[in-house]
BAMIVEX-64420 format. One line per field, with one value per residue: x, y, z of N, C-alpha, C in turn. Coordinates in nm, 3 decimals. Example, Ala and Ser with C-alpha at 12.3 -4.5 7.8 and 13.67 -1.06 7.14 Angstrom:
<pts>
n.xx = (1.319;1.285)
n.yy = (-0.569;-0.225)
n.zz = (0.780;0.708)
ca.xx = (1.230;1.367)
ca.yy = (-0.450;-0.106)
ca.zz = (0.780;0.714)
c.xx = (1.320;1.290)
c.yy = (-0.330;0.003)
c.zz = (0.780;0.787)
</pts>
This chain:
<pts>
n.xx = (3.633;3.454;3.490;3.338;3.036;2.713;2.621;2.859;2.998;3.127;2.884;2.713;2.496;2.271;1.962;1.634;1.293;0.970;0.679;0.614;0.489;0.388;0.552;0.752;0.911;1.021;1.174;1.358;1.491;1.599;1.777;1.946;2.066;2.217;2.423;2.377;2.250;1.987;1.848;1.636;1.280;0.937;0.651;0.324;0.088;0.012;0.077;0.260;0.467;0.546;0.635;0.848;1.020;1.077;1.199;1.374;1.532;1.732;1.672;1.564;1.249;1.073;0.914;0.794;0.931;1.167;1.276;1.334;1.529;1.749;1.836;2.025;1.925;1.595;1.309;0.983;0.715;0.418;0.054;-0.076;-0.250;-0.190;0.064;0.123;0.044;0.207;0.461;0.439;0.410;0.657;0.824;0.736;0.815;1.083;1.239;1.404;1.737;1.962;2.078;1.987;1.879;1.560;1.317;1.016;0.764;0.537;0.321;0.157;0.252;0.508;0.836;0.784;0.599;0.746;0.845;0.818;1.011;1.236;1.285;1.407;1.647;1.641;1.690;1.515;1.332;1.133;1.054;0.905;0.802;0.716;0.540;0.358;0.333;0.405;0.502;0.702;1.020;1.034;0.969;1.196;1.364;1.206;1.229;1.433;1.326;1.177;1.057;1.118;0.939;1.093;1.146;1.291;1.472;1.690;1.962;1.974;1.915;2.092;2.170;1.923;1.852;2.064;2.015;1.789;1.895;2.077;1.902;1.841;1.665;1.517;1.551;1.307;1.260;1.039;0.877;0.811;0.559;0.417;0.351;0.082;-0.054;0.107;0.066;-0.208;-0.219;-0.091;-0.268;-0.500;-0.405;-0.316;-0.460;-0.729;-0.729;-0.728;-0.982;-1.137;-1.063;-1.151;-1.422;-1.490;-1.437;-1.636;-1.868;-1.835;-1.858;-2.127;-2.227;-2.193;-1.938;-1.694;-1.423;-1.303;-1.047;-0.903;-0.992;-0.948;-0.675;-0.490;-0.612;-0.614;-0.345;-0.233;-0.366;-0.266;0.007;-0.005;-0.117;0.086;0.283;0.173;0.003;-0.296;-0.354;-0.379;-0.636;-0.930;-1.248;-1.605;-1.644;-1.422;-1.473;-1.711;-1.954;-2.255;-2.493;-2.407;-2.293;-2.523;-2.660;-2.495;-2.534;-2.796;-2.787;-2.636;-2.693;-2.621;-2.595;-2.349;-2.163;-2.272;-2.267;-1.993;-1.917;-2.034;-1.894;-1.625;-1.648;-1.717;-1.486;-1.304;-1.402;-1.355;-1.074;-1.019;-1.125;-0.952;-0.717;-0.765;-0.870;-1.140;-1.393;-1.516;-1.775;-1.909;-1.904;-2.098;-2.349;-2.274;-2.194;-2.438;-2.591;-2.460;-2.496;-2.775;-2.829;-2.705;-2.855;-3.097;-3.066)
n.yy = (-2.524;-2.573;-2.862;-2.914;-3.018;-2.847;-2.833;-2.842;-2.613;-2.292;-2.109;-1.831;-1.660;-1.642;-1.780;-1.700;-1.795;-1.680;-1.833;-2.135;-2.240;-2.376;-2.232;-2.087;-2.278;-2.426;-2.235;-2.165;-2.408;-2.424;-2.209;-2.307;-2.516;-2.364;-2.285;-2.123;-2.092;-2.236;-2.125;-2.078;-2.104;-2.014;-2.189;-2.308;-2.466;-2.820;-2.927;-2.738;-2.767;-3.029;-2.993;-2.814;-2.977;-3.172;-3.031;-2.830;-2.940;-2.873;-2.624;-2.425;-2.421;-2.137;-1.846;-1.572;-1.321;-1.404;-1.560;-1.358;-1.215;-1.379;-1.378;-1.316;-1.298;-1.254;-1.423;-1.356;-1.532;-1.525;-1.499;-1.249;-1.053;-1.075;-0.989;-0.698;-0.654;-0.837;-0.730;-0.482;-0.572;-0.701;-0.482;-0.321;-0.480;-0.455;-0.645;-0.688;-0.668;-0.400;-0.386;-0.633;-0.839;-0.827;-1.010;-1.052;-1.279;-1.216;-1.161;-0.946;-0.722;-0.467;-0.355;-0.152;-0.213;-0.305;-0.091;-0.018;-0.185;-0.108;0.135;0.053;-0.026;-0.242;-0.415;-0.399;-0.622;-0.760;-1.079;-1.271;-1.587;-1.720;-1.957;-2.260;-2.432;-2.741;-2.784;-2.965;-3.140;-3.166;-2.923;-2.771;-2.856;-2.777;-2.506;-2.442;-2.400;-2.176;-1.833;-1.533;-1.255;-0.960;-0.692;-0.405;-0.151;0.048;0.021;-0.226;-0.405;-0.578;-0.755;-0.871;-0.996;-1.172;-1.352;-1.485;-1.607;-1.776;-1.960;-2.100;-1.998;-1.754;-1.407;-1.152;-0.823;-0.599;-0.296;-0.096;0.046;-0.101;-0.343;-0.425;-0.451;-0.637;-0.858;-0.897;-0.975;-1.225;-1.362;-1.369;-1.528;-1.772;-1.847;-1.811;-1.978;-2.233;-2.235;-2.219;-2.457;-2.657;-2.600;-2.653;-2.929;-3.015;-2.959;-3.133;-3.376;-3.357;-3.386;-3.651;-3.754;-3.959;-3.937;-3.654;-3.541;-3.679;-3.579;-3.305;-3.271;-3.308;-3.117;-2.866;-2.841;-2.811;-2.577;-2.389;-2.391;-2.300;-2.045;-1.914;-1.916;-1.792;-1.588;-1.389;-1.479;-1.750;-1.812;-2.009;-2.171;-2.110;-1.836;-1.704;-1.761;-1.635;-1.762;-1.718;-1.860;-2.103;-2.011;-1.913;-2.154;-2.268;-2.097;-2.156;-2.396;-2.363;-2.354;-2.269;-1.963;-1.824;-1.955;-1.912;-1.628;-1.589;-1.717;-1.544;-1.302;-1.374;-1.454;-1.216;-1.063;-1.224;-1.196;-0.925;-0.918;-1.101;-0.968;-0.743;-0.871;-0.958;-1.206;-1.271;-1.223;-0.907;-0.882;-1.087;-1.043;-0.873;-1.006;-1.201;-1.047;-0.928;-1.147;-1.203;-0.963;-0.954;-1.177;-1.100;-0.877;-0.994;-1.113)
n.zz = (0.463;0.765;0.974;1.187;1.341;1.346;1.613;1.754;1.707;1.811;1.978;1.845;1.901;2.172;2.173;2.244;2.265;2.251;2.259;2.162;1.937;1.618;1.448;1.602;1.749;1.541;1.399;1.596;1.618;1.362;1.364;1.554;1.413;1.248;1.403;1.621;1.961;2.120;2.404;2.575;2.610;2.590;2.681;2.707;2.661;2.638;2.388;2.291;2.476;2.421;2.161;2.196;2.344;2.155;1.941;2.036;2.261;2.437;2.531;2.803;2.963;3.030;3.185;2.974;3.030;3.153;2.954;2.767;2.909;2.896;2.638;2.341;2.092;2.053;1.977;1.887;1.855;1.815;1.781;1.549;1.667;1.932;1.964;2.006;2.279;2.412;2.359;2.489;2.752;2.799;2.775;2.989;3.198;3.186;3.058;2.837;2.740;2.655;2.323;2.247;1.987;1.855;1.716;1.545;1.417;1.282;1.005;0.958;1.089;1.089;1.185;1.363;1.558;1.760;1.897;2.180;2.296;2.164;2.280;2.509;2.419;2.248;1.935;1.650;1.431;1.167;1.077;0.871;0.797;0.487;0.456;0.527;0.838;1.003;1.249;1.301;1.258;0.988;0.877;0.903;0.700;0.486;0.490;0.322;0.072;0.102;0.145;0.334;0.452;0.509;0.727;0.861;1.048;0.842;0.911;1.025;0.832;0.686;0.888;0.957;0.717;0.696;0.907;0.811;0.583;0.707;0.815;0.594;0.412;0.183;0.192;0.148;0.087;0.248;0.267;0.557;0.563;0.382;0.487;0.578;0.328;0.197;0.366;0.341;0.074;0.083;0.249;0.092;-0.118;0.004;0.250;0.170;-0.045;0.070;0.184;-0.051;-0.184;-0.007;0.001;-0.264;-0.263;-0.082;-0.231;-0.443;-0.310;-0.239;-0.490;-0.530;-0.560;-0.433;-0.365;-0.369;-0.381;-0.573;-0.811;-0.777;-0.713;-0.947;-1.118;-0.976;-0.917;-1.174;-1.249;-1.065;-1.130;-1.398;-1.356;-1.211;-1.400;-1.630;-1.558;-1.580;-1.828;-1.812;-1.747;-1.756;-1.827;-1.761;-1.693;-1.803;-2.068;-2.106;-2.077;-2.008;-1.962;-1.849;-1.611;-1.490;-1.450;-1.261;-1.042;-0.988;-0.853;-0.630;-0.312;-0.054;0.107;0.163;0.002;-0.249;-0.269;-0.261;-0.496;-0.685;-0.631;-0.682;-0.947;-1.071;-1.021;-1.156;-1.418;-1.470;-1.461;-1.665;-1.885;-1.895;-1.957;-2.207;-2.245;-2.203;-2.432;-2.532;-2.635;-2.515;-2.252;-2.140;-2.107;-1.924;-1.698;-1.644;-1.555;-1.315;-1.177;-1.159;-0.999;-0.759;-0.692;-0.637;-0.394)
ca.xx = (3.504;3.469;3.447;3.256;2.891;2.656;2.613;2.992;3.058;3.104;2.756;2.727;2.386;2.180;1.829;1.516;1.172;0.842;0.579;0.664;0.392;0.445;0.656;0.861;1.001;1.092;1.277;1.463;1.569;1.674;1.889;2.040;2.142;2.309;2.533;2.335;2.218;1.855;1.871;1.513;1.156;0.815;0.553;0.219;0.001;0.079;0.134;0.378;0.571;0.596;0.707;0.975;1.104;1.120;1.278;1.483;1.533;1.832;1.621;1.490;1.115;1.067;0.817;0.844;1.028;1.294;1.330;1.390;1.648;1.862;1.850;2.090;1.825;1.465;1.206;0.845;0.637;0.282;-0.042;-0.068;-0.324;-0.132;0.199;0.141;0.034;0.328;0.571;0.418;0.437;0.801;0.884;0.702;0.891;1.226;1.295;1.497;1.862;2.007;2.158;1.922;1.804;1.423;1.254;0.886;0.734;0.405;0.317;0.077;0.323;0.647;0.920;0.743;0.524;0.845;0.896;0.839;1.136;1.344;1.314;1.495;1.772;1.624;1.716;1.393;1.318;1.019;1.097;0.783;0.822;0.603;0.512;0.277;0.415;0.348;0.559;0.791;1.150;1.018;0.963;1.332;1.411;1.126;1.274;1.525;1.253;1.083;1.099;1.076;0.918;1.184;1.133;1.371;1.541;1.792;2.091;1.967;1.869;2.187;2.163;1.796;1.859;2.161;1.949;1.703;1.982;2.132;1.799;1.828;1.558;1.551;1.487;1.241;1.243;0.907;0.881;0.726;0.422;0.353;0.326;-0.057;-0.087;0.183;0.002;-0.339;-0.194;-0.063;-0.391;-0.587;-0.350;-0.299;-0.571;-0.853;-0.717;-0.771;-1.128;-1.192;-1.040;-1.238;-1.560;-1.503;-1.446;-1.769;-1.968;-1.817;-1.919;-2.272;-2.259;-2.177;-1.798;-1.648;-1.287;-1.282;-0.905;-0.853;-1.023;-0.895;-0.529;-0.430;-0.671;-0.569;-0.200;-0.207;-0.416;-0.171;0.129;-0.034;-0.138;0.215;0.363;0.111;-0.083;-0.437;-0.366;-0.407;-0.776;-1.018;-1.377;-1.719;-1.629;-1.325;-1.534;-1.833;-2.069;-2.351;-2.590;-2.344;-2.283;-2.659;-2.692;-2.420;-2.602;-2.924;-2.769;-2.558;-2.796;-2.566;-2.577;-2.209;-2.098;-2.328;-2.215;-1.851;-1.910;-2.065;-1.786;-1.506;-1.676;-1.709;-1.345;-1.242;-1.445;-1.284;-0.935;-1.016;-1.146;-0.831;-0.612;-0.804;-0.914;-1.285;-1.437;-1.599;-1.914;-1.970;-1.892;-2.216;-2.449;-2.220;-2.203;-2.581;-2.633;-2.402;-2.562;-2.914;-2.831;-2.671;-2.967;-3.208;-3.039)
ca.yy = (-2.548;-2.631;-3.001;-2.924;-3.020;-2.724;-2.835;-2.833;-2.483;-2.190;-2.042;-1.687;-1.591;-1.718;-1.757;-1.727;-1.793;-1.667;-1.896;-2.259;-2.293;-2.443;-2.148;-2.050;-2.389;-2.464;-2.135;-2.180;-2.526;-2.390;-2.125;-2.397;-2.586;-2.267;-2.260;-2.046;-2.180;-2.214;-2.133;-2.069;-2.098;-2.013;-2.283;-2.325;-2.580;-2.950;-2.945;-2.653;-2.828;-3.144;-2.940;-2.762;-3.091;-3.242;-2.950;-2.758;-3.005;-2.809;-2.496;-2.429;-2.364;-2.028;-1.740;-1.484;-1.220;-1.470;-1.595;-1.236;-1.175;-1.467;-1.383;-1.221;-1.289;-1.290;-1.448;-1.345;-1.608;-1.530;-1.448;-1.106;-0.967;-1.089;-0.932;-0.567;-0.666;-0.905;-0.633;-0.385;-0.638;-0.721;-0.350;-0.278;-0.562;-0.430;-0.778;-0.695;-0.595;-0.317;-0.460;-0.759;-0.846;-0.870;-1.041;-1.119;-1.358;-1.177;-1.104;-0.824;-0.610;-0.439;-0.348;-0.045;-0.270;-0.334;0.036;-0.015;-0.253;-0.026;0.237;-0.008;-0.064;-0.357;-0.395;-0.463;-0.672;-0.847;-1.191;-1.349;-1.699;-1.735;-2.098;-2.319;-2.512;-2.855;-2.786;-3.080;-3.116;-3.158;-2.782;-2.717;-2.885;-2.701;-2.367;-2.424;-2.354;-2.073;-1.693;-1.457;-1.113;-0.896;-0.547;-0.360;-0.026;0.029;-0.020;-0.367;-0.487;-0.686;-0.854;-0.942;-1.084;-1.278;-1.454;-1.564;-1.691;-1.881;-2.063;-2.169;-1.940;-1.635;-1.285;-1.062;-0.698;-0.536;-0.169;-0.091;0.090;-0.197;-0.473;-0.470;-0.495;-0.761;-0.967;-0.922;-1.050;-1.364;-1.422;-1.399;-1.637;-1.898;-1.881;-1.822;-2.097;-2.349;-2.227;-2.252;-2.599;-2.740;-2.577;-2.730;-3.070;-3.038;-2.960;-3.257;-3.483;-3.343;-3.435;-3.796;-3.794;-4.010;-3.893;-3.529;-3.507;-3.741;-3.485;-3.171;-3.267;-3.274;-2.995;-2.747;-2.833;-2.754;-2.439;-2.305;-2.380;-2.214;-1.909;-1.856;-1.901;-1.715;-1.482;-1.396;-1.551;-1.891;-1.830;-2.093;-2.192;-2.035;-1.691;-1.659;-1.774;-1.556;-1.852;-1.669;-1.965;-2.197;-1.945;-1.911;-2.289;-2.288;-2.021;-2.222;-2.514;-2.328;-2.315;-2.203;-1.821;-1.782;-2.011;-1.844;-1.492;-1.599;-1.749;-1.421;-1.205;-1.421;-1.454;-1.077;-1.027;-1.298;-1.137;-0.798;-0.949;-1.166;-0.861;-0.663;-0.953;-0.995;-1.347;-1.270;-1.135;-0.798;-0.902;-1.191;-1.003;-0.803;-1.103;-1.264;-0.953;-0.910;-1.261;-1.187;-0.848;-0.992;-1.268;-1.023;-0.788;-1.075;-1.160)
ca.zz = (0.528;0.898;0.989;1.306;1.328;1.400;1.759;1.813;1.676;1.913;1.953;1.826;1.967;2.256;2.115;2.326;2.184;2.320;2.174;2.102;1.842;1.502;1.386;1.691;1.780;1.418;1.369;1.697;1.580;1.240;1.406;1.620;1.309;1.188;1.495;1.737;2.073;2.178;2.548;2.653;2.533;2.670;2.630;2.807;2.631;2.631;2.254;2.281;2.556;2.345;2.044;2.244;2.382;2.034;1.847;2.106;2.394;2.523;2.578;2.928;2.954;3.127;3.153;2.868;3.072;3.180;2.822;2.710;2.983;2.863;2.493;2.251;1.987;2.108;1.876;1.935;1.758;1.869;1.683;1.516;1.759;2.066;1.966;2.072;2.424;2.459;2.353;2.597;2.879;2.813;2.798;3.125;3.292;3.167;3.037;2.724;2.759;2.545;2.226;2.211;1.863;1.881;1.588;1.551;1.297;1.232;0.871;0.954;1.151;1.058;1.304;1.455;1.670;1.864;1.950;2.327;2.330;2.109;2.381;2.609;2.354;2.161;1.792;1.600;1.294;1.138;0.994;0.851;0.704;0.394;0.436;0.632;0.927;1.074;1.383;1.314;1.197;0.842;0.840;0.896;0.565;0.390;0.489;0.210;-0.045;0.145;0.155;0.452;0.437;0.604;0.747;0.976;1.020;0.738;0.966;1.066;0.720;0.656;0.995;0.945;0.600;0.725;0.990;0.722;0.500;0.792;0.832;0.468;0.332;0.104;0.241;0.054;0.159;0.245;0.338;0.676;0.534;0.292;0.554;0.572;0.192;0.178;0.439;0.278;-0.049;0.118;0.302;-0.022;-0.196;0.076;0.340;0.094;-0.130;0.149;0.192;-0.182;-0.215;0.076;-0.045;-0.387;-0.225;-0.024;-0.338;-0.518;-0.230;-0.256;-0.625;-0.531;-0.580;-0.305;-0.337;-0.443;-0.399;-0.695;-0.919;-0.753;-0.708;-1.077;-1.174;-0.907;-0.934;-1.306;-1.251;-0.991;-1.210;-1.512;-1.309;-1.177;-1.522;-1.737;-1.508;-1.618;-1.955;-1.784;-1.707;-1.837;-1.764;-1.814;-1.678;-1.904;-2.202;-2.114;-2.088;-1.909;-1.932;-1.757;-1.482;-1.436;-1.401;-1.136;-0.937;-0.958;-0.767;-0.511;-0.215;0.065;0.075;0.165;-0.117;-0.365;-0.276;-0.296;-0.639;-0.759;-0.615;-0.752;-1.090;-1.118;-1.023;-1.265;-1.545;-1.487;-1.494;-1.796;-1.984;-1.904;-2.018;-2.343;-2.249;-2.215;-2.540;-2.485;-2.675;-2.432;-2.112;-2.090;-2.061;-1.805;-1.588;-1.614;-1.474;-1.182;-1.112;-1.130;-0.884;-0.639;-0.659;-0.589;-0.258)
c.xx = (3.526;3.419;3.359;3.108;2.835;2.654;2.747;3.057;3.036;2.977;2.777;2.619;2.310;2.039;1.721;1.392;1.049;0.735;0.637;0.556;0.462;0.561;0.776;0.960;1.082;1.203;1.390;1.552;1.654;1.794;1.994;2.125;2.246;2.424;2.500;2.290;2.082;1.864;1.742;1.393;1.039;0.715;0.453;0.138;0.082;0.145;0.260;0.495;0.632;0.681;0.844;1.071;1.159;1.220;1.393;1.495;1.632;1.782;1.541;1.355;1.097;0.954;0.879;0.949;1.165;1.358;1.401;1.522;1.770;1.903;1.940;1.999;1.694;1.365;1.069;0.756;0.496;0.186;-0.036;-0.131;-0.270;-0.001;0.209;0.137;0.157;0.445;0.559;0.449;0.585;0.872;0.858;0.783;1.042;1.303;1.404;1.619;1.895;2.099;2.100;1.853;1.665;1.353;1.118;0.858;0.598;0.415;0.250;0.152;0.462;0.726;0.872;0.659;0.617;0.900;0.912;0.968;1.257;1.384;1.406;1.627;1.763;1.645;1.610;1.402;1.195;1.065;0.979;0.806;0.697;0.588;0.419;0.363;0.336;0.395;0.647;0.924;1.144;1.020;1.102;1.389;1.336;1.163;1.365;1.455;1.161;1.145;1.051;1.050;0.994;1.160;1.213;1.417;1.655;1.922;2.093;1.930;1.963;2.182;2.036;1.800;1.957;2.099;1.860;1.787;2.041;2.031;1.771;1.726;1.607;1.479;1.428;1.207;1.103;0.916;0.780;0.581;0.347;0.321;0.179;-0.098;-0.018;0.111;-0.135;-0.323;-0.170;-0.187;-0.488;-0.536;-0.350;-0.420;-0.701;-0.849;-0.765;-0.923;-1.192;-1.179;-1.137;-1.386;-1.586;-1.517;-1.582;-1.876;-1.957;-1.876;-2.071;-2.317;-2.236;-2.035;-1.740;-1.509;-1.256;-1.135;-0.848;-0.883;-0.948;-0.743;-0.466;-0.481;-0.614;-0.417;-0.164;-0.251;-0.319;-0.044;0.108;-0.050;-0.005;0.301;0.307;0.018;-0.227;-0.459;-0.397;-0.553;-0.853;-1.153;-1.483;-1.706;-1.534;-1.383;-1.656;-1.957;-2.171;-2.450;-2.533;-2.331;-2.419;-2.697;-2.617;-2.492;-2.733;-2.908;-2.686;-2.654;-2.742;-2.537;-2.431;-2.134;-2.144;-2.272;-2.067;-1.834;-1.934;-1.948;-1.661;-1.527;-1.667;-1.563;-1.272;-1.277;-1.370;-1.139;-0.924;-1.038;-1.017;-0.718;-0.644;-0.846;-1.063;-1.325;-1.535;-1.746;-1.984;-1.972;-2.022;-2.318;-2.403;-2.233;-2.347;-2.631;-2.583;-2.469;-2.704;-2.922;-2.799;-2.786;-3.083;-3.188;-3.071)
c.yy = (-2.617;-2.774;-3.020;-2.933;-2.893;-2.721;-2.821;-2.698;-2.387;-2.113;-1.892;-1.609;-1.688;-1.681;-1.795;-1.710;-1.782;-1.716;-2.018;-2.323;-2.356;-2.364;-2.129;-2.161;-2.430;-2.365;-2.141;-2.299;-2.498;-2.302;-2.208;-2.473;-2.494;-2.230;-2.173;-2.145;-2.144;-2.235;-2.136;-2.056;-2.088;-2.105;-2.311;-2.451;-2.708;-2.971;-2.860;-2.711;-2.949;-3.097;-2.886;-2.875;-3.163;-3.162;-2.876;-2.814;-2.941;-2.679;-2.514;-2.362;-2.264;-1.932;-1.644;-1.383;-1.281;-1.519;-1.474;-1.200;-1.258;-1.459;-1.275;-1.195;-1.341;-1.303;-1.439;-1.409;-1.632;-1.476;-1.297;-1.019;-0.973;-1.011;-0.797;-0.575;-0.736;-0.808;-0.532;-0.447;-0.660;-0.588;-0.303;-0.353;-0.535;-0.556;-0.783;-0.608;-0.510;-0.399;-0.593;-0.745;-0.900;-0.887;-1.104;-1.185;-1.324;-1.121;-0.969;-0.702;-0.592;-0.429;-0.244;-0.096;-0.299;-0.207;0.039;-0.084;-0.180;0.082;0.185;-0.056;-0.187;-0.320;-0.470;-0.513;-0.762;-0.952;-1.287;-1.461;-1.721;-1.883;-2.145;-2.417;-2.628;-2.858;-2.907;-3.048;-3.117;-3.013;-2.722;-2.739;-2.800;-2.554;-2.339;-2.375;-2.238;-1.933;-1.636;-1.313;-1.041;-0.746;-0.510;-0.218;-0.052;-0.026;-0.166;-0.460;-0.603;-0.795;-0.937;-1.041;-1.198;-1.389;-1.544;-1.659;-1.805;-1.994;-2.137;-2.111;-1.815;-1.513;-1.203;-0.935;-0.642;-0.407;-0.169;-0.058;-0.006;-0.330;-0.514;-0.521;-0.626;-0.879;-1.001;-1.004;-1.198;-1.434;-1.458;-1.522;-1.771;-1.936;-1.901;-1.942;-2.221;-2.352;-2.268;-2.401;-2.686;-2.720;-2.655;-2.879;-3.104;-3.048;-3.087;-3.376;-3.479;-3.396;-3.586;-3.843;-3.835;-3.961;-3.767;-3.498;-3.567;-3.653;-3.354;-3.164;-3.229;-3.142;-2.870;-2.730;-2.768;-2.609;-2.345;-2.284;-2.286;-2.068;-1.841;-1.832;-1.796;-1.605;-1.499;-1.466;-1.698;-1.917;-1.915;-2.101;-2.097;-1.884;-1.637;-1.666;-1.685;-1.640;-1.818;-1.777;-2.067;-2.138;-1.940;-2.047;-2.321;-2.219;-2.088;-2.338;-2.485;-2.269;-2.237;-2.056;-1.777;-1.831;-1.938;-1.702;-1.491;-1.629;-1.623;-1.323;-1.247;-1.423;-1.313;-1.032;-1.097;-1.238;-1.007;-0.823;-1.013;-1.065;-0.781;-0.739;-0.992;-1.139;-1.355;-1.173;-1.030;-0.824;-1.010;-1.151;-0.945;-0.899;-1.170;-1.172;-0.925;-1.023;-1.244;-1.072;-0.881;-1.082;-1.193;-0.936;-0.865;-1.123;-1.054)
c.zz = (0.662;0.901;1.110;1.271;1.389;1.552;1.829;1.790;1.793;1.882;1.943;1.899;2.056;2.214;2.216;2.242;2.273;2.225;2.106;2.017;1.724;1.441;1.478;1.717;1.658;1.387;1.470;1.663;1.457;1.273;1.480;1.522;1.245;1.282;1.614;1.846;2.131;2.329;2.629;2.561;2.630;2.603;2.741;2.782;2.624;2.495;2.236;2.360;2.484;2.227;2.086;2.279;2.259;1.951;1.913;2.249;2.490;2.584;2.707;2.910;3.068;3.092;3.050;2.913;3.100;3.050;2.762;2.778;2.947;2.717;2.435;2.131;2.045;1.995;1.942;1.830;1.813;1.765;1.667;1.624;1.902;2.077;2.036;2.225;2.482;2.464;2.468;2.733;2.903;2.841;2.941;3.229;3.283;3.135;2.930;2.751;2.637;2.454;2.186;2.076;1.895;1.747;1.612;1.417;1.236;1.090;0.867;1.005;1.091;1.188;1.405;1.572;1.787;1.930;2.102;2.371;2.273;2.209;2.490;2.548;2.268;2.015;1.713;1.457;1.285;1.039;0.978;0.752;0.618;0.360;0.547;0.710;0.986;1.218;1.408;1.245;1.045;0.795;0.826;0.757;0.462;0.386;0.371;0.084;-0.016;0.137;0.288;0.408;0.546;0.608;0.872;0.949;0.921;0.794;1.012;0.950;0.690;0.762;0.986;0.829;0.622;0.810;0.905;0.638;0.581;0.816;0.701;0.374;0.259;0.159;0.126;0.130;0.139;0.326;0.452;0.643;0.443;0.359;0.551;0.433;0.158;0.243;0.383;0.151;-0.019;0.171;0.190;-0.096;-0.124;0.159;0.264;-0.001;-0.056;0.160;0.059;-0.214;-0.136;0.042;-0.173;-0.357;-0.165;-0.132;-0.422;-0.441;-0.240;-0.392;-0.639;-0.555;-0.446;-0.267;-0.417;-0.470;-0.527;-0.817;-0.901;-0.756;-0.842;-1.133;-1.109;-0.915;-1.067;-1.312;-1.179;-1.072;-1.328;-1.470;-1.276;-1.299;-1.617;-1.689;-1.552;-1.751;-1.936;-1.754;-1.808;-1.767;-1.815;-1.800;-1.784;-2.045;-2.218;-2.132;-1.980;-1.869;-1.834;-1.618;-1.414;-1.380;-1.273;-1.020;-0.895;-0.860;-0.643;-0.406;-0.096;0.033;0.070;0.042;-0.242;-0.379;-0.310;-0.444;-0.723;-0.751;-0.691;-0.903;-1.147;-1.124;-1.137;-1.400;-1.571;-1.527;-1.632;-1.909;-2.005;-1.973;-2.161;-2.358;-2.271;-2.327;-2.489;-2.517;-2.594;-2.284;-2.057;-2.033;-1.932;-1.683;-1.548;-1.526;-1.331;-1.107;-1.074;-1.007;-0.756;-0.595;-0.600;-0.445;-0.154)
</pts>
């Protein structure tokens, strides 16, 4: 094993990052720890500039086309909807050298969004970290427990997966045509979870509970653990039991239309899954579904 610290090892790739947001700066720093060299970064906002200075202080702050020109590995860490225009702009500027590895971090896109740069000789890959980021060095350590959704041409698969492993994470292969479904699944599980948790906390405050997190922390932690371990068999509560009267009482007190409609939609989905799993008794499902259908029809 080498006794050299990562910063003392001969750098294998010069890494440039377009987008010093919470994700881009952290991944550039993680690659630096693996022995690569962060040479350039694009950053516009004050927070991005501070983040770049904290995580990759050796990297020069440059416009995107100049970042690309200096890179052996170009990371594009920008929002999903911004990525196609960025790629087109870099291609039009002739900024990417032939043989440059070009990796984006978008979950919604596969590698084909990078086609304009492939025409110039870029080597495309999609490396989507499946975790939330704070934009601090704490995230670098958390990568050790994370997965990346990886998509690339077959001939680049080993290289793409190796980069993920070097950052301490685990690569999970996702086919190009499955990227939208893959990303929708993660959005339902993570983004919608935050909405549900905060809505639940708001309702508890309305009910007079001063510290909703004290109730929700243990409850939701156990529910998540049980769901991951036991699937639909972990379902509990009035929907899983078919307690139509309880569900009706819930609907009577949920005044906000968006919250009420979400409760109905999730309860119906939960009932269907509970029925299929054998958790919800068939003879109790009809009354429950009638309550949900009646409330939806009344809106």
